[in-house]
N, C-alpha and C positions, 0 to 999 in steps of 0.2 A: 600440498597441505598436507599438515601432519594432526592428526588428532585423536582423543578418543572417544568413541560412542559407547554413554552406558549403557544402551542394550547388547553391545559384543560384551562388557563384562559381566551383565545380570546372569548373558548365558554361560559365561564361563562359571557361573560359580558365586559371584560374588555377592554382597546382600546389599540391597537397597542402601544403606548406611554407606556401604562403604563406595557405591558407586555414584553418588548422589553428585560428587563436584565434576562426572563426567558429561558432556557435552550430547546434545541432543542431534538428532538430524536436521532438524529444522536450524540449530543453531550453526551448525555447518552450512548448511544452503544458503542462509545468510550471510554468512562470513566470507562465502564462494562467489555470490552476487555483487556482493561492496568490490570485492578483489579485480573482477570483472569489468565492473562498472568503471573502473580506472583503468583499464586498456590492458589490464594482466591477462596471460593465460592462466589455468590453473587446473593442477594433476593431483587430486585427491589418493593420497598414499595412505592414509590410514594411521594405525599407530604405530610403536616404535619395533614391534615385529616384520609387519608390512613393509617399513622403511628399510631393515635391515636384509631383506628377503629382493627389491627394487634395485636396493645399492649392490647388493652380490651380482645381480643380473645384469649391471652395467649400466643403470636408469643413472644420469647425472641431470642435477639442474642450477641454473645460477643462484638460485634463491628458496629456499623452503621457510613459508609460515608455519609456525609450530607452536599450536594452542592446545599440546596435549599435556595432561596432568601427571600422567606414569603415575607408577604403583609402589617404587620405591626408589629410594637416594633422593 
């Protein structure tokens, strides 16, 4: 699961307004629980930079559930 946590962007210096659309840990946990309740395994990846690192390291998935907002593009 790919997601953007509000707290991560606030820690990087984004304003509260700029980070307002990003998810809370509670939201991510609820999404994870719903996916698991339907019989799927969940691998929390985090935001785009974490995804790139994991892919470069050889990680592969059959499906990636993307709730990341992103900041560019």
